[in-house]
C-alpha positions as CSV (number, residue, x, y, z in Angstrom):
1,M,146.4,65.8,36.4
2,F,143.8,63.1,37.3
3,G,142.1,63.2,40.6
4,Y,141.8,59.1,41.8
5,F,139.1,59.1,44.8
6,D,138.7,56.6,47.0
7,S,135.3,56.3,49.8
8,S,136.9,57.8,52.5
9,L,137.1,61.3,50.7
10,F,133.8,61.0,48.7
11,L,131.9,60.0,52.0
12,A,133.1,63.1,54.0
13,I,131.4,65.4,51.4
14,L,128.3,62.9,51.4
15,L,127.7,62.7,55.3
16,D,128.8,66.0,56.0
17,E,131.9,64.7,58.2
18,N,134.4,66.6,60.1
19,R,137.0,67.1,56.9
20,Q,133.8,68.0,54.5
21,D,135.2,71.6,53.7
22,E,138.7,69.8,52.9
23,A,137.2,67.3,50.9
24,I,135.3,69.5,48.9
25,Y,138.3,71.6,48.0
26,I,139.9,68.4,47.0
27,W,137.0,67.5,44.8
28,K,136.6,70.9,43.1
29,S,140.4,71.0,42.7
30,N,140.6,67.9,40.5
31,P,138.7,68.3,37.6
32,I,139.5,65.3,36.4
33,K,138.2,62.7,38.6
34,I,138.7,58.9,38.3
35,S,138.0,55.8,40.5
36,S,137.0,52.2,40.6
37,I,133.5,50.8,40.4
38,L,134.1,49.9,43.9
39,L,133.4,53.5,44.7
40,K,129.8,53.2,43.7
41,I,129.5,49.8,45.5
42,E,131.3,51.3,48.6
43,T,129.2,54.7,48.6
44,N,125.7,53.3,48.3
45,I,126.6,50.4,51.3
46,S,127.9,53.1,53.7
47,L,124.8,55.6,52.8
48,L,122.4,52.9,53.5
49,K,124.2,51.9,56.4
50,F,124.7,55.2,57.8
51,Y,121.2,55.8,57.4
52,K,119.8,53.0,59.2
53,Q,122.1,53.7,62.3
54,N,120.3,57.2,62.3
55,E,117.0,56.5,60.7
56,Y,115.3,58.2,63.8
57,K,116.9,61.4,63.6
58,L,117.4,62.0,60.0
59,G,114.3,61.0,57.7
60,I,113.5,59.8,54.5
61,N,113.9,63.0,53.0
62,W,117.6,63.2,54.2
63,L,118.3,60.0,52.5
64,N,116.6,60.6,49.0
65,E,118.6,64.3,49.2
66,K,122.0,62.2,50.1
67,K,120.9,59.6,47.2
68,A,120.5,62.3,44.8
69,L,123.9,64.0,45.6
70,R,125.5,60.6,45.7
71,K,124.3,60.2,41.7
72,K,125.2,63.8,41.1
73,L,128.8,63.1,42.4
74,L,129.3,59.8,40.7
75,N,128.3,61.2,37.3
76,E,131.5,63.4,37.7
77,V,134.0,60.4,38.1
78,F,135.0,57.9,35.2
79,L,134.6,54.7,36.8
80,N,136.9,51.6,36.0
81,D,135.7,48.2,36.2
82,I,137.4,45.4,38.2
83,T,138.6,43.1,36.0
84,E,140.8,39.8,36.3
85,S,143.8,42.5,35.2
86,F,143.3,43.9,38.8
87,A,144.0,40.7,40.2
88,D,146.9,40.2,38.3
89,T,148.2,43.6,39.2
90,M,147.7,42.6,42.8
91,E,149.9,39.4,42.5
92,Q,152.5,41.4,40.9
93,N,152.7,43.9,43.8
94,D,153.2,42.5,47.4
95,I,153.6,45.7,48.9
96,L,149.6,46.0,48.2
97,A,149.4,43.4,51.0
98,K,150.1,46.2,53.6
99,C,146.6,47.6,53.2
100,K,143.0,46.5,53.4
101,S,141.7,44.6,50.6
102,L,139.3,47.2,49.4
103,D,142.2,49.9,49.5
104,A,144.5,47.3,47.3
105,I,141.8,47.2,44.7
106,H,141.6,51.0,44.5
107,I,145.7,51.2,44.3
108,A,145.6,48.4,41.5
109,T,143.1,50.5,39.6
110,A,145.4,53.5,39.7
111,I,148.4,51.0,38.6
112,D,146.5,50.2,35.8
113,I,145.3,53.4,34.7
114,S,149.2,54.5,34.9
115,E,150.0,52.2,32.3
116,K,148.0,54.5,30.0
117,Y,149.2,57.8,31.7
118,S,152.2,58.4,33.9
119,K,151.7,58.0,37.7
120,S,152.6,61.6,37.9
121,E,149.5,62.5,36.2
122,I,147.4,60.7,39.0
123,C,146.8,62.1,42.4
124,I,145.5,59.7,45.0
125,C,142.5,61.6,47.2
126,S,142.2,59.8,50.1
127,F,141.7,60.3,53.7
128,D,143.1,57.1,54.5
129,K,146.8,57.5,55.9
130,N,147.9,53.9,55.1
131,M,146.7,53.8,51.8
132,L,148.2,57.2,50.8
133,R,151.4,56.2,52.0
134,I,151.4,53.2,49.9
135,A,150.3,55.4,47.1
136,K,153.5,57.1,47.4
137,E,155.6,54.2,47.7
138,F,154.2,53.2,44.1
139,G,155.4,56.9,42.9
140,F,151.9,58.6,43.0
141,E,151.2,62.0,43.8
142,T,148.7,62.3,46.8
143,N,146.3,65.2,48.2
């Protein structure tokens, strides 16, 4: 089984959010982790924005520790490039219009991966309820 991770679950771990314990459990329960390169982009931007908004109470050491943790976590994930085939997948699946663009890219990535592996082998790991609902409509397992 592959665990496909989006940024909502990843950031819960990285930023010590309310659901961090649940996120860590899901993370550890999926030894094979996959995502889109979008995960790398989204988590960098979110981390820097969070730090900028809370810089006065966090300090530079906090940021450096979180950057190191982010790098460690990303090293556990097989990241797939965003290619033109994702745009094609999105055009062929009107149901993706039910979610935000970045979530649609994540689901399109999972769809493309499912062409090599069965959808039943991919579990979408996210805290985004809408994304999970749409992933189920495509036949994916969800956390």
